N, C-alpha and C positions, 0 to 999 in steps of 0.2 A: 730330326732337330725338334728341341721342346718349344711349344706354341705359348700362346698368351695365358693358355690355362695354369698359373704359377701354382704350386702347391699340389698338382695332381701328376706326379710322375709317372711316366710310361718308359720301360726300358727300351731300348734301342732295337731288341729282337722283336718287339712287340709294336713297334710303332708304325702306324699307320695299317695295321691290322684290326686292331681292337682300340676301344676306349678305355679311359682309367676308370670308369664306373663299373664298366663289365669286367674288368682286369680285377676291381676291388670286391667285386659282388654287390654293388649297391645301386639304387634306383637314382634315376637323375633328379627327382623331386625329393630325395632326402627321405626325412622322418614323415613327410605328409603321405609317402606311399609305402608306410609300413603294412597297411591291410589290403596293399595291391592285387594279392592273390585272390581275395575273396570279393574283388570288382569295387573295393571301397575306396575312395580317395578324400583327404581331408582338405576341405576348403574354408575360405572365411565368409560366411553366410550373414547378411543383413537381413533383420526382420522386417517384413513389407508391409506390415499394418501391426495395431497394437492388439495383443492378447491376454488372456487370462490364465495364467498357470493352474490347473487343476491338481496338482501334486502337493503344493504348498499348503500347510495347515490352515493360513489365513489367506483370503482372497488377494492374490499377487498380480499386478498388471506389468507387463513386459512391453514398453514404449517402441514405438516404429523408429527402427534406425540402429537399434541395438544389436551388436555384432556379436557371433559365435564362431567358435571352431567346430563345422558341423561335418558329418561324414556323408558324403555325396555317394549316391549308389542309384544305378538304372533299375526300375521295377517293373517297366512295359512300355508299350507303345501305343499311340493314338495315330492309327493309320502308320505313316512313315515316321512320325515325329516322337523321339523317346521321352519316357515319364521318369523324371529323376526324384529320388527322395533324400531330403536332408534331414538328418538326425543330431540333434544337439543335445548337449546337457546342462540345465539350469542349475548354475553354482549355488543359487539361495536354498534350495531343498535337495538336489541331488537327481532330481526326475529327468527323464527322457523327454524331449519333444520331437515331434517327427510333421515336417510338412512336406507335401507333395505338390508337382507341379500339374496346372489342369491345362493343357494344351487346347481343349475344345473351348472352353471360356476364357482362354488367356489370363489365368489367376492363380493364385497360391492357396491350396486348401490343407487345414490343420486335420491332421488325422490322428495323432495320439498325444496325450498329455496336456492339453491346451485348448482353449477354443477362442474363436474370434470375438473381439470386442464389438458389440453391437452399436455402431454409431448411426443407424439411419439411412446409410447410405444405399444398402441392398434393397430397402422396401420400395414398394410401387405406389409413389403419391397420387392424389386425386387430380385427373386432368392429364396424367400420363397415358402414351399408347405405348402397350406392350406388342413389339414386332415377334411375330412367329418365326421359328427357324425352319429351315428345309424339312426337317425329320417330321416336326408337328404338322406342318402342312400334308405331308404324305400320308401320315397317320389319319387325319381328318378325312381325306379323300379316300382311303381305304376302309374306315370305319365309319359306317353309317351313325351309329350310336354316340359316338364320340362328336360327330357334327352335329347332331340335334342338340346334344347338351350345350354345345357353343352356341348355337343359334339362341336357345331359351335364355342364356345367361347375357347375350348381346341385347335381345329383347328387354329383358328387364334393367338392363344398364341405361338402354335407350330411353326407356319410361321416366325413369328418375332423372336423367339430364333434361328431357323435355320439361318436366316440372319446374326443375330450377331457372330454366331458360326463361319460362313464362313468369315466374315471379320477379326475375331481374328486369323483364320488359314491363310489366305492372308498374315496378317502383320506379323506372325512368319515366314511363309517360305522367305518372304522378307528380313527380318532381319538375317536370320540366312541360307540364301543359300549358303553362303561360311563362314563356322564356323571360319576358320584359320583367314580371314580379319576381321571378327566382333571380335574375340578375341584379335586381334592385335590392333584394334582401341580403345577397351577398356582400353587395358594394357597401350597403349599411352597417352591416357587421364587421366589416374590414376597415371602415373610417373609426368606428368605436375602438376596436382594437389596435388601432394604430394612435391615436391620443393616448390609450394608456400605455402604450410602449414607448411613446415619444415622453411622457412625464416619468415614468420609472427610469429611463436612459439619463434624463436630466438629473433627478435625484440623485442615482447612484454615479454620476460624474461629478457632481457638486460635492459628495462626501468623497470620492477618491481626490478630490484638489484640497480639500480643507485637510485630509489625513495624509495626504503625500503618499496614498497609495500606489504600488506600480502592479497590481494584481488584478485579476477578474474576479468581481464581486457577484455571487451568485443572488438569485431572487429569494425575498424574505418568505419565510413559510410559517406555518401557525406554530410549530414547534419551537422555531426561533422566538417568537413572540412569547409563548407560555414560559419559556425559559428567561427571557428578559424581564416578564413581570415578577420575578423571585427577587430581582435588585431591587434594593430601596436606598435612595439617597436621601442626606440629612437635609433640611430646610433653612436655609442660610436667615430667613426672615424671623425664625422662631428666637424666644428670650433666651434660651441657653445656647444658640449655636454661635453666639459672639463670645461667649465664655469658653466654649469648647475651642474656639480658635486660638484665644489668647492662651491657654493651658498648653494649646500644642506649639506655640511659638516658645513659650518659655522654657519647654522641655530641650534638654541638651541634644544637639544634632547627632552625636553619638554617645548613646546612654551607655552607662557602665555599671557592673555591679557593684550597690551600696556597702560599703565595708565599716562596721562600726568600731569604735575606740576598744570596747570590752573584747571583740574577737580577736583584734590584732594583739593586743596586751594579755590574751589569756594564753595565746600559743608561747610567748616568751617566758612565762611563770613556770613551764616545766623544765626551761633549759637553766643555766647556771643566772646568776644576779646580774642584772643589766648594769651598764656601766654608764656614765653620766652623758657621754657623746652619743651612746644607742639611744638614752631616753629624749634626748633632744633631737635626734633625728626621726624618731617616731612622732614626736609631737609635730614637726614640721611636715611629715607624710599625712597625719590626720588633718592638719590645717589646709593642705594643699588639696585633699580630696573633697573637703567641705566646699572650698571654695570652688570647685570643678562642678559639684554638683549644684551650686548654687548661682553658677554662670548662666546669663540667657542666651540663648541659641540664636544665632545670625538668621534673620528674616530672609525666607526665600522670595524674591520678586516676582516669581511665575505662580505663585497661588492665588493671591488675593490682591484687589485694587487698593484698599485701605490698610496701611501698615500701623497697627496700634498694637502695642504691648505694654503689660506692667510687670515692673520688677518686684521681686520678693522683698521679704522683709529685711532689716537690716543684717549683716553678717556679724555674729559675736568677735570683740575684739578688733574690728575696723571703724573708724571715725569717719562720717561723711560731713561736708560744709553745705548747707542750703544756700540757695541764692539770697542775697543780700537783699532785704526789703528796701524799698525807696523812702517808704515813710519812716521806717524805724531806726534802718541803719546797723542793724545789730546781727551777730551770727549765732543759731541755734545748732544744736546737735542732731543730726538726721536719726530720729527714732520710729517714724512712722513710715509706711509704704508710699513712694511716690511714683506718679504717673508720668512717664515721658511719653510725648508725641513724636513720631518717627515720621519725617518727611518720605513722602514717597519718591522713589528714584526717578531720574530724569526720562528714561524709557519706561514706558508702562505697557506691560504684556496682558493682553486679554485673551482669555480661554474661550475656544469655541465650544 
């Protein structure tokens, strides 16, 4: 009877006596076991730690966790524990990298094509105690010269540690000879620093409230002061500042490129002769541009408190009526500049 292995047909004559893989002459692991006769099995190997590839032309690092299709092979034994070798190919340069297991130290050792990245974890730091293994203890017991070398090194290390301990004790006695005075100095410095911190915090919170900032402001540095000193602001009290403000208000809010009559008419001379309606349209366009350039811009109430601006001279071709004088009762043509005083808006915005 055909089982659940669909696609693996076993003839009724061989059913129950052999498997489909043996009948087809294939391995159960498929292509992964193509070198099974040599004792090699293809497995998915994950890099246990970062390594430097020595085959690449430029120094290339392979990060921890990168996976390769490696050839797994047994190369020896540590007592009864087998030692396996994982050989893989680096696709960037085509070089082979071999890593073996180390059952003695429970680690992986790079043996070919790369070297382990030095992160400082394997170094013995100051103050750490290195425990000796059973083999080292047995060697020290049987070898008198090795035991003597260890004793000399221990004495030298003990002398260095003793000097360091004495320095620490002297520094502690000097600082805490009078505990009350030491505590007083600490509390005094803390109070001074606390006032500075509170003042800085108040200034920072006030600035955040005025500017409506929802971010954390960093402390001011010397670089910030130096760069802020390069910025210069105009003096409103100077004589020329008011004139500059009036000129700024008189400019159009959206400036446009001035187009002269000569430029606009010269382009049409190259074409055929203008008709009467085209000439009239161009005249109206020129007049519109002149009116747009001479029109005063609307004052922005957010800029300054006093709203005073001066109109430009009379526009050619347009007549204006002056206000009728009470004593004369006559009307005159407006030919001179007129100064208009604009009343401030109902709501006054002060700038911080």
